[in-house]
VEXDREN-2710 file (C-alpha; in Angstrom, 1 decimal):
% VEXDREN-2710
k/r/px/py/pz
1/UNK/-64.0/79.6/-12.5
2/UNK/-65.0/76.3/-10.9
3/UNK/-62.3/73.7/-10.3
4/UNK/-63.0/70.0/-10.7
5/UNK/-61.4/67.0/-9.1
6/UNK/-62.2/63.4/-9.9
7/UNK/-61.5/61.3/-6.8
8/UNK/-60.7/57.6/-6.5
9/UNK/-63.6/55.2/-6.2
10/UNK/-62.1/52.7/-3.8
11/UNK/-63.3/54.8/-0.8
12/UNK/-65.0/58.1/-1.6
13/UNK/-65.3/59.1/2.1
14/UNK/-61.6/58.7/2.6
15/UNK/-60.8/60.5/-0.6
16/UNK/-63.0/63.5/0.5
17/UNK/-61.5/63.6/3.9
18/UNK/-58.0/63.5/2.4
19/UNK/-58.8/66.4/0.1
20/UNK/-60.1/68.6/2.9
21/UNK/-57.0/67.9/5.0
22/UNK/-54.6/68.5/2.1
23/UNK/-56.2/71.9/1.7
24/UNK/-55.4/72.7/5.4
25/UNK/-51.9/71.4/5.0
26/UNK/-51.2/73.7/2.0
27/UNK/-53.0/76.7/3.5
28/UNK/-54.9/76.9/0.2
29/UNK/-57.9/79.0/-0.5
30/UNK/-61.1/77.9/-2.2
31/UNK/-61.9/74.7/-0.3
32/UNK/-64.4/72.3/-1.9
33/UNK/-67.8/73.7/-2.0
34/UNK/-69.6/70.6/-3.2
35/UNK/-69.1/66.8/-3.3
36/UNK/-71.0/64.3/-5.5
37/UNK/-69.7/60.9/-4.7
38/UNK/-66.3/60.9/-6.5
39/UNK/-66.6/64.5/-7.7
40/UNK/-65.3/67.6/-5.8
41/UNK/-66.0/71.1/-7.0
42/UNK/-63.8/74.0/-5.8
43/UNK/-63.7/77.7/-6.2
44/UNK/-60.6/77.9/-8.3
45/UNK/-58.5/75.8/-10.6
46/UNK/-56.8/73.0/-8.6
47/UNK/-53.0/73.6/-8.3
48/UNK/-50.6/70.8/-9.4
49/UNK/-49.2/70.9/-5.9
50/UNK/-52.5/69.9/-4.5
51/UNK/-53.2/67.1/-7.0
52/UNK/-49.7/65.7/-6.8
53/UNK/-49.9/65.2/-3.0
54/UNK/-53.2/63.3/-3.1
55/UNK/-53.3/59.5/-2.9
56/UNK/-57.0/59.3/-3.8
57/UNK/-57.4/61.5/-6.9
58/UNK/-57.2/60.7/-10.6
59/UNK/-57.3/64.0/-12.3
60/UNK/-58.2/67.7/-12.0
61/UNK/-59.4/70.4/-14.3
62/UNK/-61.8/73.2/-14.9
63/UNK/-65.5/72.6/-15.1
64/UNK/-67.1/74.5/-18.0
65/UNK/-70.7/73.2/-18.1
66/UNK/-73.2/70.9/-16.5
67/UNK/-76.3/69.5/-18.1
68/UNK/-78.7/66.6/-18.0
69/UNK/-77.1/63.3/-19.0
70/UNK/-78.7/63.3/-22.5
71/UNK/-76.4/62.7/-25.5
72/UNK/-77.5/65.8/-27.4
73/UNK/-77.1/68.1/-24.4
74/UNK/-73.8/66.6/-23.5
75/UNK/-72.4/67.0/-27.0
76/UNK/-73.5/70.6/-27.1
77/UNK/-71.6/71.2/-23.9
78/UNK/-68.5/69.4/-25.3
79/UNK/-68.5/71.5/-28.4
80/UNK/-68.8/74.7/-26.4
81/UNK/-65.9/73.6/-24.2
82/UNK/-63.7/72.8/-27.2
83/UNK/-64.4/76.3/-28.6
84/UNK/-63.1/77.9/-25.4
85/UNK/-59.7/76.1/-25.5
86/UNK/-56.5/77.4/-27.0
87/UNK/-56.6/76.1/-30.7
88/UNK/-52.9/75.2/-30.4
89/UNK/-53.6/72.5/-27.7
90/UNK/-53.8/68.9/-28.7
91/UNK/-56.8/67.2/-27.2
92/UNK/-58.2/63.8/-26.3
93/UNK/-61.6/62.6/-24.9
94/UNK/-62.0/61.4/-21.3
95/UNK/-65.2/59.7/-20.2
96/UNK/-66.3/58.5/-16.8
97/UNK/-69.9/57.2/-16.5
98/UNK/-71.8/54.4/-14.9
99/UNK/-72.6/51.3/-16.9
100/UNK/-75.9/50.2/-18.2
101/UNK/-78.2/53.0/-16.9
102/UNK/-78.1/55.5/-19.8
103/UNK/-79.3/55.2/-23.3
104/UNK/-75.8/55.7/-24.7
105/UNK/-72.5/54.0/-23.8
106/UNK/-69.1/55.4/-22.7
107/UNK/-67.7/54.2/-26.1
108/UNK/-70.3/56.1/-28.0
109/UNK/-69.6/59.2/-26.0
110/UNK/-65.8/58.9/-26.3
111/UNK/-66.2/58.6/-30.1
112/UNK/-68.5/61.5/-30.2
113/UNK/-66.0/63.7/-28.3
114/UNK/-63.2/62.6/-30.7
115/UNK/-65.3/63.5/-33.7
116/UNK/-66.1/66.9/-32.2
117/UNK/-62.4/67.6/-31.6
118/UNK/-61.6/66.7/-35.2
119/UNK/-64.7/68.5/-36.6
120/UNK/-63.6/71.7/-34.8
121/UNK/-60.2/71.5/-36.6
122/UNK/-58.4/70.7/-33.4
123/UNK/-55.5/68.3/-33.0
124/UNK/-56.7/64.9/-31.7
125/UNK/-53.9/63.1/-29.8
126/UNK/-55.0/60.1/-27.8
127/UNK/-51.6/59.6/-26.2
128/UNK/-50.1/62.4/-24.1
129/UNK/-52.3/65.2/-25.2
130/UNK/-51.9/68.7/-23.9
131/UNK/-55.4/68.5/-22.3
132/UNK/-58.4/66.2/-22.3
133/UNK/-62.1/67.1/-22.8
134/UNK/-63.8/65.3/-20.0
135/UNK/-67.3/64.2/-19.4
136/UNK/-68.1/62.7/-16.0
137/UNK/-71.7/61.5/-15.5
138/UNK/-73.2/61.4/-12.0
139/UNK/-76.6/62.8/-11.2
140/UNK/-75.8/65.2/-14.0
141/UNK/-73.1/65.5/-16.7
142/UNK/-70.0/67.5/-15.9
143/UNK/-68.1/68.8/-18.9
144/UNK/-64.8/70.5/-18.9
145/UNK/-61.1/70.1/-19.6
146/UNK/-58.2/68.7/-17.6
147/UNK/-55.3/70.7/-16.2
148/UNK/-53.4/68.0/-14.3
149/UNK/-53.4/64.3/-13.8
150/UNK/-52.1/62.3/-10.8
151/UNK/-49.0/60.3/-11.3
152/UNK/-50.6/57.0/-10.2
153/UNK/-47.7/54.9/-11.6
154/UNK/-45.2/56.8/-9.6
155/UNK/-47.2/56.3/-6.4
156/UNK/-47.8/52.6/-7.0
157/UNK/-44.1/52.1/-7.7
158/UNK/-43.8/52.1/-3.9
159/UNK/-46.1/49.1/-3.4
160/UNK/-44.6/46.4/-1.1
161/UNK/-43.9/44.1/-4.0
162/UNK/-41.8/46.8/-5.7
163/UNK/-39.7/47.6/-2.7
164/UNK/-36.3/46.2/-1.7
165/UNK/-37.9/44.9/1.6
166/UNK/-41.5/44.2/2.3
167/UNK/-43.8/42.5/4.8
168/UNK/-47.1/40.7/4.3
169/UNK/-50.2/42.9/4.0
170/UNK/-48.0/46.0/3.6
171/UNK/-50.2/49.1/3.3
172/UNK/-51.2/50.3/-0.1
173/UNK/-49.2/53.5/-0.9
174/UNK/-52.5/55.3/-1.8
175/UNK/-53.8/54.7/1.7
176/UNK/-50.4/55.6/3.2
177/UNK/-50.4/58.9/1.3
178/UNK/-54.0/59.6/2.4
179/UNK/-53.0/59.0/6.0
180/UNK/-50.2/61.5/5.7
181/UNK/-52.6/64.1/4.3
182/UNK/-55.2/63.4/7.0
183/UNK/-52.7/65.0/9.5
184/UNK/-53.4/68.3/7.9
185/UNK/-50.0/69.6/8.9
186/UNK/-48.0/72.2/6.9
187/UNK/-45.0/71.1/4.9
188/UNK/-41.9/71.0/7.1
189/UNK/-43.7/69.9/10.2
190/UNK/-42.1/67.1/12.3
191/UNK/-43.7/63.7/12.4
192/UNK/-43.1/60.7/14.7
193/UNK/-43.8/57.1/13.7
194/UNK/-43.4/54.8/16.7
195/UNK/-44.0/51.6/14.6
196/UNK/-42.0/52.3/11.5
197/UNK/-41.9/48.8/10.1
198/UNK/-40.6/48.7/6.5
199/UNK/-41.1/52.4/6.2
200/UNK/-44.1/52.7/3.9
201/UNK/-45.9/55.5/5.8
202/UNK/-42.7/57.4/6.7
203/UNK/-41.6/57.3/3.0
204/UNK/-44.8/59.0/1.9
205/UNK/-44.4/61.6/4.7
206/UNK/-40.8/62.4/3.7
207/UNK/-41.7/62.7/0.0
208/UNK/-44.3/65.3/0.9
209/UNK/-41.6/67.4/2.7
210/UNK/-42.1/66.4/6.4
211/UNK/-39.3/66.0/9.0
212/UNK/-39.6/62.3/10.0
213/UNK/-38.5/60.3/12.9
214/UNK/-39.2/56.6/13.0
215/UNK/-38.7/53.8/15.6
216/UNK/-38.6/50.1/14.9
217/UNK/-38.0/47.4/17.5
218/UNK/-36.9/44.6/15.1
219/UNK/-33.3/45.1/13.8
220/UNK/-34.0/43.1/10.7
221/UNK/-37.0/45.1/9.8
222/UNK/-35.1/48.4/10.5
223/UNK/-32.3/47.3/8.2
224/UNK/-35.0/46.6/5.5
225/UNK/-36.5/50.0/6.1
226/UNK/-33.1/51.6/5.5
227/UNK/-32.9/49.7/2.2
228/UNK/-36.3/51.0/1.1
229/UNK/-35.5/54.6/2.1
230/UNK/-32.1/54.4/0.4
231/UNK/-33.8/53.1/-2.8
232/UNK/-36.0/56.2/-2.9
233/UNK/-33.2/58.7/-1.9
234/UNK/-34.8/59.4/1.5
235/UNK/-32.1/58.4/4.0
236/UNK/-31.1/62.0/4.6
237/UNK/-34.8/63.0/5.3
238/UNK/-35.7/60.3/7.8
239/UNK/-34.2/59.7/11.2
240/UNK/-34.7/56.0/11.9
241/UNK/-33.9/54.4/15.3
242/UNK/-33.8/51.0/16.8
243/UNK/-35.9/50.9/20.0
244/UNK/-39.0/49.8/21.9
245/UNK/-41.7/52.5/21.7
246/UNK/-43.3/51.2/24.9
247/UNK/-40.5/53.2/26.6
248/UNK/-40.2/55.8/23.9
249/UNK/-39.1/58.6/26.3
250/UNK/-35.9/56.6/27.1
251/UNK/-34.7/56.7/23.5
252/UNK/-32.5/59.8/23.7
253/UNK/-32.0/60.1/20.0
254/UNK/-35.8/60.5/19.7
255/UNK/-36.5/62.8/22.6
256/UNK/-33.7/65.1/21.4
257/UNK/-36.0/65.9/18.4
258/UNK/-39.1/66.5/20.5
259/UNK/-41.6/68.0/20.6
260/UNK/-43.2/66.6/17.4
261/UNK/-46.0/68.3/15.5
262/UNK/-47.9/65.0/14.8
263/UNK/-47.8/61.3/15.0
264/UNK/-48.5/58.9/12.1
265/UNK/-48.3/55.1/12.4
266/UNK/-49.5/51.7/11.5
267/UNK/-49.4/49.6/14.7
268/UNK/-48.7/45.9/14.5
269/UNK/-51.6/43.6/14.5
270/UNK/-52.5/40.3/12.8
271/UNK/-50.5/37.1/12.4
272/UNK/-47.6/38.6/10.4
273/UNK/-46.9/41.4/12.9
274/UNK/-44.9/41.2/16.1
275/UNK/-46.3/43.1/19.1
276/UNK/-43.5/42.1/21.5
277/UNK/-45.7/39.7/23.5
278/UNK/-48.4/42.4/24.2
279/UNK/-52.0/42.4/23.0
280/UNK/-52.3/44.9/20.1
281/UNK/-54.7/47.1/22.1
282/UNK/-52.5/47.2/25.2
283/UNK/-49.4/47.9/23.1
284/UNK/-51.1/50.8/21.3
285/UNK/-52.4/52.2/24.6
286/UNK/-48.9/52.1/26.2
287/UNK/-47.1/53.6/23.2
288/UNK/-49.6/56.4/22.8
289/UNK/-49.4/57.2/26.5
290/UNK/-45.6/57.3/26.4
291/UNK/-45.5/59.3/23.1
292/UNK/-48.1/61.9/24.3
293/UNK/-45.5/64.0/26.2
294/UNK/-43.4/64.2/23.1
295/UNK/-46.2/65.8/21.0
296/UNK/-47.2/69.4/21.0
297/UNK/-50.6/70.2/22.5
298/UNK/-53.3/69.7/19.9
299/UNK/-51.0/67.6/17.7
300/UNK/-52.9/65.4/15.2
301/UNK/-52.5/61.7/15.3
302/UNK/-53.4/59.4/12.4
303/UNK/-53.2/55.6/12.9
304/UNK/-54.5/52.4/11.5
305/UNK/-56.3/49.8/13.6
306/UNK/-58.2/46.6/12.9
307/UNK/-61.0/47.7/15.3
308/UNK/-61.7/51.2/16.7
309/UNK/-62.3/49.5/20.1
310/UNK/-58.6/49.4/20.4
311/UNK/-58.8/53.1/21.3
312/UNK/-61.3/52.6/24.1
313/UNK/-58.8/52.8/26.9
314/UNK/-56.5/55.4/25.4
315/UNK/-56.5/58.6/27.4
316/UNK/-55.2/62.1/26.6
317/UNK/-56.4/62.0/23.0
318/UNK/-59.7/63.1/21.5
319/UNK/-61.0/61.0/18.6
320/UNK/-62.0/63.2/15.6
321/UNK/-63.1/60.6/13.0
322/UNK/-62.8/57.0/11.9
323/UNK/-62.6/56.1/8.2
324/UNK/-63.0/52.5/7.2
325/UNK/-61.1/50.9/4.3
326/UNK/-61.8/47.3/3.3
327/UNK/-58.7/45.6/2.1
328/UNK/-60.2/42.1/1.6
329/UNK/-62.9/40.0/3.2
330/UNK/-60.9/39.4/6.4
331/UNK/-59.2/42.8/6.8
332/UNK/-60.8/46.2/7.2
333/UNK/-58.5/49.1/8.1
334/UNK/-59.9/51.6/10.5
335/UNK/-58.0/54.9/9.9
336/UNK/-58.4/56.8/13.1
337/UNK/-57.8/60.6/13.4
338/UNK/-57.2/61.8/16.9
339/UNK/-55.8/64.9/18.6
340/UNK/-53.7/65.4/21.7
341/UNK/-55.6/67.1/24.6
342/UNK/-54.2/68.3/27.8
END
């Protein structure tokens, strides 16, 4: 059996890196064996637990057949897939293909799958079917059936505009969720966020089952973060403290919970963020130096920066990777993955 995941198209490299790290976090077997742009193929059916924790995935299923992207060949693969499915299942078509480069359209293919479902005597249900017969066209056509879809609406309900308290350019929850997964830590691990802000990152970490400690220097922002956490029922799962992370080891309530298994944060930068009078690069260097002794050796660190050069003078950490995510023409997030070295 070959599992199939259809990843988000906003940033395929980030989606692939998130998936690999989520596998490590879950200790799952059957890691992806092949990537084709937004497509990931794995050695077994993707578990709902895996799909639900991903920020950059649309749906998962079982791949039944591949074929050249020719209408006749694709429809033969679709009919073969329908025959293999439980006759009691209600079905719907699902088509993902590039525009304008094939001799048939997505609408024609969608209608063809719908006709094949009805022609096989199966129940066609376009809304809330038990499963969908998918065709995803890349270099070749991938045909199979879905087993689980991501709850995108639930994830996006935590956008800044939907929260009780927000700040300008608050991180997209899909990116926040991806950053949590990039830690690759097993559920139950302890995570420190020295720049908690309104709590977007720490909310995603808490929802995935991590023990979270956050620090915020601005009392008004901290109170706003508490409102956000309370609205999501997370006040019991996050320890949030008022304090200056430049002297993090002096915050007794934080050091009492050390050592931490990982660090996850979105440092302040830009016009709307307060850095306490410090240059963003200097602030990040000081805080990471101070926090290093509170982290276990080898602890993963995932943070966002406007420029990877902010890490040039940071010592005691090894840079593993940088993943760029363009927000708009004047802001590109550099998601940096590091590891504590001693």
